[in-house]
N, C-alpha and C positions, 0 to 999 in steps of 0.2 A: 545492674544491667538495664539498659534502656529498652523501652517497649517497642512494639511494632508500629510502623506507619501503614495504615490500611486505607487505600483509595477505593471508593465505591462509585460505580458509574451511574448513569441517569436513572432515577427512581420513578419520576413522573406519577406521583400519587399512588404507587403500588405499595401500600403500607404492609400488607400481609407478607409479600415477598421480602420486604425490608426486614421485617421481624424474623422471617425464616433465615435470612442471610446472617443477621446478627447472632442468632442462636448457633448457627453452624460455625461462625468465627470464634465463638467462646472467648469473648473479650477478657483481657487480663489487665491488672493495674499497670499503668504506664503506656498502654496502647493508645494511639491517636488515630481516630477515624476521620478521614477527610472525604467529604461528599463532593463530587465533581460537578455540581450544579444540576439544574432541571429536576429539582425535587418535586415540582408542582406540575399541574395540568395533565390532561388526557386520562389519567388513571382515576380510581374510585375515591381516594380520600387524601387530598393534598395537605389538609390541616393535620391529619394524624401523622403523616410523614414528617412534617415540621416538628411536631411534638416529640417524635422518636429521635429526630436529629438533635433537638435541644437536649435530650437526655443522654445521648450516646456519642455524638460527634464532637470532636475537638474544633472543627471548622467546617463550614459549608461554603463552597465557592459559588460565585454568581454565574448562572447560566442564562441563555437567551430567553427562556421562559420567565424567569424571575425579572430579568431586565424589562421585558415587555409589560409585565404587570406594574412594575415600579414606574415606568414611563407613563402609563395610563393614569396611575394614581397622582403623579406630579402634574400632569397636563389636563386630565379630564378628556383627552382626545380618544374617542373609541376606535379610531383607525389603527391604534397600537394593538388592538385585541383581535383574537380569532374566536370563533363561535364557542369552542370548548372552554375558553378562558372564563366565561361568565359563571360557570359552575364553581370554579375556584374562588372567584371574588366573593361568592356567597358564604364560603367556608372560613375565610381568613379573619382572624381577630386582630386587634391593635397590636397584641404581642407578636403575632405572626408577621405582621407588616414590619415591625421593628427588627425581627430576625432577618427578613429578606433585605432590608435596607442596610444591614451591617455586613453583608456578604462581601468578602474580598475577591479580587480577580484571580489571584494565584496563591499557591502555597509552595514555598521554596524549602525543600529538604536538603540542606547543605551537606549533611552527613553522607547522603547517598547521591549527591550531585544530581538531584532530580527536581523537576518543577511539575506541579500538578495544576491543571487548568481545565476549563470546561470544553472549549472548542479547539484551541490551538493558537499558532502564531504564524505570521508571515515570515518566511525563512530569511529574508534579506534585511530585516530590521531587528534592533536589540529587543529581546523579549520583554524586558522590564518596562519599556516605553510604549508598548502597544495598548491602545484604548479598549474599552469594553465592547465597542461595536465590532471590533476585530476578534478579540480573544474569546468572546462568547458565541460568535456566529460563523467563523471561518470553517470551511470544509475543503475547498479547492483554491488553487492559485490561478487567477484568470490570466489571459494573454497579456494584459497590461500590468501584471504584477500585483493586482489587488486581491481582496478576499471575496470569494464567491461561494455559492451553494451547489451541491451536487446536482440538484434538480434543474438548476438554471444552466449549468455547464457540465454535462455528464462526461465529456471527453477530457476535461481539464484534470491535471494531476492533483491528487490529494496533497495538502500542505506537508503532511508527514513524509511523503516521498522525496520532498526537497529539503527536509530538515536534516542538517548534518551535525548538529550538536557541537559541544555541549551547551546546555544541560540535556539530560535525558528527560523526555516529556511523557507524562501519563495523562491521557485526556479521554473525554467522552464525546457527546454531541453527534457523532456520525454513527448511526445504528447499523450494525453488521451482524451476521449470524454467529460469528466467532470473534474472539479477540484478535487484534492485528498487531503482530510483533515485528518491528523493524529495528535496525541497529540502535537508533537514537530515540525511539518512541514506542508507546504501547497504547492502543485504543481499546477501551473497555466498555463502550456502550454496546451491549449485545441485545438491545431491543426488548427489554422486559415488558414494557407496556404494549408492545406489538405481538406478544406471545412468545418471546424468546427467553432470555435468561437475565438475571441480575448478577453482576460480576463485581468481585473485589480483587484487588491486587495487593499483595503484602510485601512490604519492604522491611528488611533486606530480603533478597532472593527472588523477588518478582513472582512469587507463587500465586496462582489463580485459584479462587474459590467462587463457586457459582451455585445459584438455586434456579430452578426452572419456574417460569411464570405459571401461576395457577390457572390463568385463562388469558385470552387475547382481549384487551380492553379497548384498543384503538386501532382503526385500520391504518395501514401504511400511507 
C-alpha cells in the first residue's frame, strides 16, 4: 500500500511548531511530506527548519521568501531583501543554500490529480508553464489579468476563486485564520508565524491536521 502525501503550509522559521506537527502526524514508511515553501524568515530558526526538512520531507517547494534570498545571493543586490531577512542570512550554511537552490516550483501528485505549489496560478494560463515570479507570489488576479498581492489590490479576486481546475491545487502563501476549501483548491497557510496554526493536509482524503503556534513571532 502506498503511503500518504502530506502537504504542510508556510513554516517561516517556526521549528518548534514544525516538530510538534511532525509528532502529531506520526509519519510512517512510505509517507511523503511536501513543504509548500516559505520555510524561512520571520520566525526564530530558519536553519533548524531546513534541517528538519532535510530529515523528514520528500520535497520542499520554492516560496517567495526563498526566491528573495536566492536572488540576493545571485546578484548581491540588497533591494531584494527585507529587514527580517538579514537574521536568516546569518543562520544559513552552504548546505542550507544548496537545499534552497534545489527547490522545485510544483509537486504533481498524478494519483490524486493534485498539484502542490507555494502561491498559486494565473487561471487563464497552463499551470506547468508559469514562472517562479508568478507561482511563488500570486494572491489575487488584477484587472489586467496579472498576478497581484492582496495588500496592493484588496478588492481583487483571489486567484483560487477563478481557478476551475483540473488539477486540484493545494497552496500556501496567503495567510488566513482557517483553511480555505473551494471546489478545485485548498489554501493551508494559517499564519503560524503570526500566532495562528501550522497546517497539514493529507492525501488521499484531504484530512486536515493542525498545531497551534506557541507564540506570535511576527506582526502581520
